[in-house]
N, C-alpha and C positions, 0 to 999 in steps of 0.2 A: 354462277352456280358451280359447286364443287362436283368433281367426277363422282358418279354413282358407283358404289362397290358392286362387283360382279362375283358370282359363284360359278365355279367350274365343276362338272361332274364327269367321272370317267369309270370305265369298267374295272371290276375287281373280281378276284377269283374266290372270294368267300362271301357268305351272306352279309349284307343284303345285295351283294354282287355289283354294287355301285358305291363309290366314295365321292365325297365332295369337299370343297374348301373355297375360301375366298381366293380370287385371282390375284397373284402377285405380279406376274409378268406374262406378256404375250411374245411369241417367237414367230419369225418369218415363215417357218415350216408348218405353222398351224398348231403347234403344240403350246401348252400353257404350263407355267410354273405355279402350282398351288401355294398359297401362303402357309408357311409352317413346314413345307417340304423342300428344303434347300437343295438346289441342284437336281431336282426331280421334275422331269417334264412329262406331261400326260397328253394323250390324244383325247380331246373332249368328246363326250357323247352329247352334251348340251352345255350351254352357258346361260345362266339366268340372272336377271337384275336382283338387286338387294332384297326386296320384300319376298318375291316368289322363291328366291334362292334360300333365304333363311328358313322359310316354311318347308321347303323340300328337305333341307338338312334335318330339321326337327322330325319330319315324318320318316326319314331314313333311320334315324336313331330309334324311333318307336318300332319300326319294322324289324330292325336288327334285334331289339329286345324281345319282341314277340317270337321271332325265330328261335332265339336261345331258350325261351320258356317252352316252346313246343318241342324242341329237341330234347330238353331235360325231361319233359313229361313222357315223350316217346321212349327214351332210354329206361326210365323207371318202369313203364308199362311192359316193355320187352323183358326186362329183368324179372319182374313179377311173373309173367307168363311162362318164362323158361323154368323157373322153380316150380310153378304149378304143374307144368308138363311132366316134371320128374317126381311129382307128388311129394314135394319137399316144402317145408316152411321157408318163406323168404327171410334170410337173416338180416338183422339190423347192422348197418355199417357205421 
């Protein structure tokens, strides 16, 4: 049986605050090199097998896109309310 692909997930400082990728290489210090991140070693928060790993990656993409949409909507609402507060019409940009 061929080796099963693994996915590594690590903390990130921007939404969705977790990134993931297939595992390229494991290191003795517990860090992992994600595939596509040459010479970049991460401290895993979890490692998942192929099926659950792919599903988690897909769900993280959805979560990131939802965050971006909410952020856009919040910015637009804040902009509208600021102009309304000043009794001004919201300009078209």
